[in-house]
C-alpha positions in Angstrom: 18.5 33.8 17.3 17.7 35.0 20.9 20.3 37.5 22.3 20.6 35.6 25.7 21.7 32.4 23.5 24.1 34.4 21.6 25.7 35.6 25.0 25.7 31.9 26.4 27.4 30.8 23.2 30.1 33.7 23.5 31.0 32.9 26.9 31.0 29.4 26.4 33.6 29.9 23.6 35.7 31.9 25.9 35.6 29.4 28.6 37.0 26.8 26.5 40.3 28.7 26.2 40.7 30.3 29.6 44.2 30.9 29.7 44.3 32.5 26.1 41.3 34.9 27.2 43.4 35.8 30.4 46.4 36.5 28.3 44.2 38.5 25.8 42.6 40.4 28.9 46.2 41.3 30.2 46.9 44.1 27.9 43.6 45.8 28.9 44.2 45.1 32.5 47.7 46.5 32.6 46.7 49.6 30.4 43.5 50.5 32.6 45.5 50.0 35.7 48.4 52.1 34.3 45.8 54.8 33.1 44.2 55.2 36.8 47.5 54.9 38.6 49.2 57.6 36.3 46.3 59.8 36.6 46.0 59.5 40.4 49.7 60.5 41.0 49.5 63.1 38.5 46.3 64.7 39.9 47.8 64.2 43.6 51.0 66.1 42.6 48.9 68.8 40.9 47.2 69.4 44.0 50.1 69.0 46.3 51.9 71.7 44.2 48.9 73.9 44.4 48.9 73.6 48.1 52.6 74.4 48.6 52.1 77.6 46.4 49.2 78.5 48.4 51.6 78.1 51.4 53.9 80.9 50.1 51.6 83.5 51.4 48.6 85.5 51.0 48.1 87.3 47.6 52.0 87.4 47.6 54.3 89.1 45.2 58.0 88.9 45.1 60.4 91.5 43.8 63.9 90.2 42.6 67.0 92.3 41.6 67.6 91.4 38.0 70.3 92.5 35.6 69.4 94.7 32.7 70.0 93.1 29.4 73.5 94.2 27.9 74.7 93.2 24.6 71.8 90.6 24.5 73.0 88.8 27.4 71.0 88.7 30.9 73.2 88.9 33.8 72.6 86.9 36.9 69.8 88.4 39.4 71.5 90.8 41.6 74.7 91.5 39.5 73.8 95.2 38.1 70.7 95.6 40.2 70.1 96.6 43.8 66.8 96.6 45.8 67.0 98.7 49.0 64.9 99.3 52.0 63.8 102.7 50.7 62.4 100.7 47.7 60.3 98.8 50.1 59.2 101.8 51.9 58.2 103.6 48.7 56.1 100.5 47.8 54.2 100.4 51.0 53.5 104.4 50.8 52.7 104.7 47.2 51.1 101.4 45.9 47.4 101.6 47.1 47.0 97.9 46.0 49.7 96.7 48.3 48.7 96.0 51.9 52.1 94.6 53.6 55.7 95.0 52.4 58.8 93.9 53.7 62.6 93.9 52.5 64.3 90.6 52.8 68.0 90.0 53.3 69.2 86.2 53.8 72.3 84.6 55.0 73.2 80.9 54.9 75.1 80.3 58.0 75.8 77.7 61.0 73.7 78.3 64.3 75.0 76.9 67.5 72.9 75.6 70.6 75.0 74.3 73.3 76.8 71.3 71.7 74.4 71.1 68.7 74.9 73.1 65.5 72.8 73.2 62.2 73.4 74.9 59.0 70.4 76.9 57.7 69.2 80.1 56.2 68.6 83.2 58.5 66.0 85.4 57.0 65.8 89.1 58.0 62.4 90.6 57.5 59.8 92.9 58.9 57.4 92.0 61.6 54.5 91.8 58.8 56.5 88.7 57.4 53.8 86.8 59.3 51.1 88.3 57.6 52.6 88.2 54.1 53.7 84.6 54.4 50.6 83.6 56.5 52.8 82.0 58.9 51.8 81.9 62.3 53.8 81.0 65.2 53.3 77.6 67.0 54.6 79.1 70.3 56.0 82.3 71.5 55.5 85.6 69.5 56.9 87.5 66.6 59.4 90.2 67.0 57.8 93.8 67.1 58.4 97.1 65.4 60.5 98.3 68.3 62.6 95.1 67.8 63.1 95.9 64.2 64.0 99.6 64.9 66.6 98.8 67.7 68.2 95.9 65.4 67.5 93.5 68.4 69.2 90.1 68.5 66.0 88.2 68.9 64.9 85.3 66.3 62.0 82.6 65.4 63.0 79.0 64.6 61.5 77.0 61.9 60.5 73.5 63.1 63.4 71.7 61.4 65.9 73.9 63.0 64.3 73.7 66.5 64.2 69.8 66.4 67.8 69.7 65.2 69.1 72.1 67.9 66.7 71.2 70.7 65.2 67.8 70.0 61.5 67.1 68.8 59.1 68.1 71.3 61.2 70.6 73.1 59.9 74.2 73.2 63.0 76.5 73.3 61.4 79.7 73.9 63.9 81.8 76.0 66.7 79.8 75.0 69.8 81.5 73.2 71.5 80.4 69.9 74.8 81.7 68.4 74.6 83.0 64.8 78.2 84.0 63.8 79.3 84.4 67.3 76.4 86.5 68.3 73.8 85.6 70.7 70.2 85.6 69.6 67.3 85.0 72.1 64.5 82.7 70.8 61.1 84.3 71.1 58.9 82.0 69.0 58.7 78.8 67.1 57.0 79.1 63.7 54.3 76.6 62.8 55.3 73.9 60.2 54.9 74.5 56.7 56.5 71.6 55.0 58.1 71.5 51.5 57.6 74.5 48.7 56.9 73.5 45.1 60.6 73.1 44.6 60.9 70.3 47.2 62.8 72.4 49.5 62.1 72.5 53.2 60.4 75.7 54.3 60.9 74.9 58.0 64.6 74.9 57.7 64.8 78.6 58.6 65.4 81.4 61.3 63.6 84.5 61.1 64.9 87.9 62.7 64.4 91.6 62.5 65.6 92.9 58.9 68.0 95.5 60.7 69.4 92.8 62.6 70.6 90.6 59.8 71.4 93.3 57.4 73.8 95.3 59.7 75.0 92.3 62.0 75.1 89.3 59.8 75.0 90.2 56.3 77.0 93.4 56.3 74.9 95.0 53.4 72.8 98.0 52.6 70.8 96.1 49.9 67.9 93.8 50.1 68.1 90.4 48.5 64.2 90.7 47.4 61.0 92.5 48.6 58.1 90.6 49.7 54.4 92.1 49.3 51.0 91.0 49.8 48.1 92.7 47.7 45.1 93.8 49.4 43.1 91.1 47.7 43.3 88.3 45.3 41.9 90.3 42.5 44.3 93.2 43.3 47.4 91.0 42.6 47.8 92.1 39.1 47.2 95.6 39.9 49.7 95.6 42.7 52.2 93.9 40.3 51.8 97.0 37.6 52.1 99.5 40.4 55.2 98.0 42.0 56.8 97.9 38.4 55.9 101.4 37.5 57.2 102.8 40.8 60.4 100.6 40.8 60.9 102.0 37.0 60.7 105.6 38.1 62.9 104.9 41.4 65.5 103.3 39.2 65.3 105.9 36.5 64.8 103.4 33.8 64.1 105.2 30.5 61.3 104.4 28.3 62.0 101.4 26.3 64.7 100.1 28.8 64.2 96.6 30.4 63.5 96.3 33.8 66.4 95.8 36.4 64.0 93.9 38.6 61.4 91.2 38.3 58.1 91.1 39.8 56.7 87.4 40.6 53.1 86.6 41.6 51.5 83.5 43.2 49.3 83.3 40.0 52.4 83.3 37.8 54.2 80.5 39.9 50.9 78.7 40.1 50.5 78.8 36.3 53.9 77.5 35.5 53.6 74.8 38.1 50.1 73.8 37.0 51.4 73.5 33.3 54.2 71.5 34.2 52.4 69.0 36.2 49.5 68.9 33.6 52.2 68.1 31.0 53.7 65.2 33.1 50.1 63.6 33.8 49.3 63.9 30.1 52.7 62.3 29.2 52.3 59.4 31.9 48.6 59.1 30.9 49.6 59.0 27.2 52.3 56.2 27.9 49.8 54.3 29.8 47.2 54.7 27.0 49.7 52.8 24.5 49.5 49.8 26.5 45.6 50.2 26.1 46.1 50.0 22.5 48.6 47.3 22.5 45.9 45.3 24.5 43.5 46.2 21.9 45.6 45.0 19.3 45.9 41.5 21.3 42.2 41.2 21.4 42.0 41.6 17.5 44.9 39.0 17.1 43.3 36.4 19.2 39.8 37.0 17.7 41.1 36.7 14.2 42.8 33.5 15.2 39.5 32.3 16.7 37.7 32.9 13.6 40.0 30.9 11.8 40.0 28.1 14.3 36.1 28.2 14.4 35.4 28.7 10.7 33.8 25.2 10.2 31.5 25.8 13.4 30.6 29.2 11.9 29.5 27.4 8.7 27.5 24.8 10.5 25.6 27.4 12.4 25.0 29.6 9.5 23.7 26.2 7.8 21.1 25.9 10.4 19.9 29.2 10.4 22.2 31.6 12.0 22.3 35.1 10.2 25.3 37.0 9.7 24.4 39.6 12.1 24.1 36.8 14.9 27.6 35.9 14.3 28.8 39.3 14.0 27.1 40.2 17.4 28.5 36.9 19.0 32.0 37.8 18.3 31.5 41.3 19.3 30.4 40.1 22.4 33.3 37.9 23.0 35.4 41.1 22.3 33.5 43.3 24.6 33.6 40.8 27.3 37.4 40.4 27.4 37.6 44.3 27.5 35.1 44.5 30.5 36.6 41.9 32.5 40.0 43.3 31.7 38.7 46.9 32.6 37.2 45.6 35.9 40.3 44.0 36.9 42.3 46.7 35.7 40.3 49.2 37.9 40.8 47.3 41.0 44.6 47.0 40.3 45.1 50.5 39.3 43.4 51.7 42.6 45.5 49.1 44.6 48.7 49.9 43.0 48.0 53.6 43.4 47.7 53.1 47.1 50.8 51.0 47.2 53.0 53.7 45.8 51.4 56.2 47.9 52.1 54.1 51.0 55.7 53.2 49.9 56.8 56.7 48.3 54.8 58.9 50.6 53.3 60.5 47.3 50.0 62.1 47.4 47.5 60.6 45.2 43.9 61.5 44.0 41.6 58.8 42.4 38.9 60.5 40.9 35.7 58.8 39.8 36.3 60.5 36.4 39.5 58.7 35.8 37.9 55.4 36.6 35.0 56.2 34.2 37.3 57.4 31.6 39.6 54.2 31.7 36.4 51.9 31.4 34.9 53.7 28.7 38.5 53.7 26.9 38.8 50.1 27.6 35.1 49.3 26.0 35.9 51.7 23.1 39.1 49.3 22.4 37.1 46.2 22.5 34.6 47.5 20.0 37.1 49.1 17.8 39.6 46.1 17.8 36.9 43.4 17.9 34.8 44.8 15.0 36.9 43.6 12.1 37.3 39.9 13.3 33.5 39.9 13.7 32.8 41.3 10.6 35.3 38.9 8.8 33.4 36.1 10.7 29.9 37.4 9.7 30.9 37.7 6.2 32.0 34.1 5.8 30.6 32.0 3.0 28.5 29.1 4.8 29.7 26.7 2.0 33.3 27.7 2.0 33.2 27.5 5.7 31.8 24.0 5.8 34.5 22.8 3.7 37.3 24.4 5.8 39.6 21.9 7.7 
């Protein structure tokens, strides 16, 4: 039988039961739409996390104080280990793979400007904090080495702090804020950075000279952390090894003793975040894939019902010359037609639903052509896989028995 005639017969059969055909396609439609939407959201989240991690700084390393293991128990960071300003100086002078270094001291406190107040984090750092974090000023300027040596009461505001204290669009350069009853002159406003990988607002910050915050606000001789920047992206691992060995020597740790500090690199943070987002994307896609399989089972069920309903019709066709391969082709075309139609509608629905979620929840999405092709191929494969058995069953019907069927 001519293939065009088989296709016409197949579409005529599907058209006789439009509602049933649509309900059969519904599982494929929902499955394809869910796969596309979940992959778009997952890929968008992955890209957003990578951008946020890149926003941490240039080839950045962070050294945290970390307690030694005592009795099999890791103590909280900072409880038995201390980092000092001299540690930061030693890293700058003795680690060739490190370009910039600054000790960090932080204080969570309230800042006041006139009648407005805002609770935020005050960071104490060296002037090279700008290069390490790759964080330029939007207006004004950074403090200088002279400000650091003199423990000058000057500061830079993050966008969130500036807007809450002085209002959106205001440039408060030269204004004064009170931090723990001490007046600080605003010399700059940092460019906006947005949220970090943990969802924290990076712009909710005040940056001041390290010596100022350490002596006048924190009242400590220690640093909460040390930020460093490697000379290049390829030197990050080398810089990490150099810092580790140097601090072990300075802290007089014996061979085999655990580190009393932790060195974290952008690469490690990115790898962890990327693994997490990939796991979530795979989980979401797997859940969406289940609906595709359910849709395929629906196709098989309806096709089996169709074979039973049309047994006599199949017998008549075989009696007038139709071969088993013609019947097999007809039922496969019907199954594939349902899958293809469901796949196309599902693709459109998936793209629209992704855009809808992005607009409502403000989530980033990435709709890749690969995900659309993958979902469509999967839908076609479902149609072939679950349509084969009913088609084979129809092709193997005995014409005599089929003609007797009531």
